[in-house]
C-alpha positions, 0 to 999 in steps of 0.5 A: 500500500502506498500513500499518494500525495501530489502524484508522488507515492510514499511506501507504507511499510507493514513489516519491520524488515521494510523499515530502515534503522534511520527511519526508526531512529528518526521516529524515536527522536521526533516522538520523544516528549510529544503529547499532542495526538495529532502531532504524534500521528504526523510524526509517525507517518512522516518517519515511516513513509518519508512524506514531509509533514507539510504535505501530510497536513494537506491530506484528507483525514480519511487518508491519514486515518487509513495510513495510521491504522496500518502503521499502528499494526506495525508498531504493535507487532514484535520485530525479529529476535533472531540474530543475522550472523552475517549481513551483506551490503554493497557486496561486503560481508559484515559478521557479528562479533564472534567473540564477545567475551574477548572485547577489548577495553576500548570496544567495551567502553565505546559500546557501553557509552553508545548503549546508554543513548538507546536508539539515538546511537543504535547505528554506532552500536551496530558498527561495533557489533558488525564488522567486515569479515577478513577471513572465513572458513565455512561458518567460521570467520574473523572480523577486522579489528575495532577502529573508531574512525572506520566504525563511525563511517560504517555507522552512517552506512548502516543507518540506511542499509540495516532494517529494524529486524536486523538491529533488533535481532542483534540487540536481543542476542547481545542482551541475552548473552551479555548480562555480565557486561550489563552488570559491569556497566553499572559497576564501571565507576570512575572512582576505581583506579585504572588497574581496578577497572581492568581487573573487574573487566577481566573478571566479568569477561571470564564469566561471560558465556562461551556460547559464541557465533562464528568463532575461528 
C-alpha cells in the first residue's frame, strides 16, 4: 500500500524488515516528549513513509486515518529476535562479533557509552557489533579489528542499509548473552583506579558465556 500525495507515492511499510534503522531512529527522536495526538500521528507517518509533514497536513483525514491504522499494526507487532550472523551490503560481508567475551577495553567502553543513548546511537552500536569479515572458513570467520574512525563511517552506512529486524535481532542476542557486561556497566565507576577497572573487566569477561557465533 502506498500513500499518494501530489502524484508522488510514499511506501507504507507493514513489516519491520521494510523499515530502515534511520527511519526508526528518526521516529524515536521526533516522538520523544510529544503529547499532542495529532502531532504524534504526523510524526509517525512522516518517519515511516518519508512524506514531509507539510504535505501530510494537506491530506484528507480519511487518508491519514487509513495510513495510521496500518502503521499502528506495525508498531504493535514484535520485530525479529533472531540474530543475522552475517549481513551483506554493497557486496561486503559484515559478521557479528564472534567473540564477545574477548572485547577489548576500548570496544567495551565505546559500546557501553553508545548503549546508554538507546536508539539515538543504535547505528554506532551496530558498527561495533558488525564488522567486515577478513577471513572465513565455512561458518567460521574473523572480523577486522575495532577502529573508531572506520566504525563511525560504517555507522552512517548502516543507518540506511540495516532494517529494524536486523538491529533488533542483534540487540536481543547481545542482551541475552551479555548480562555480565550489563552488570559491569553499572559497576564501571570512575572512582576505581585504572588497574581496578581492568581487573573487574577481566573478571566479568571470564564469566561471560562461551556460547559464541562464528568463532575461528
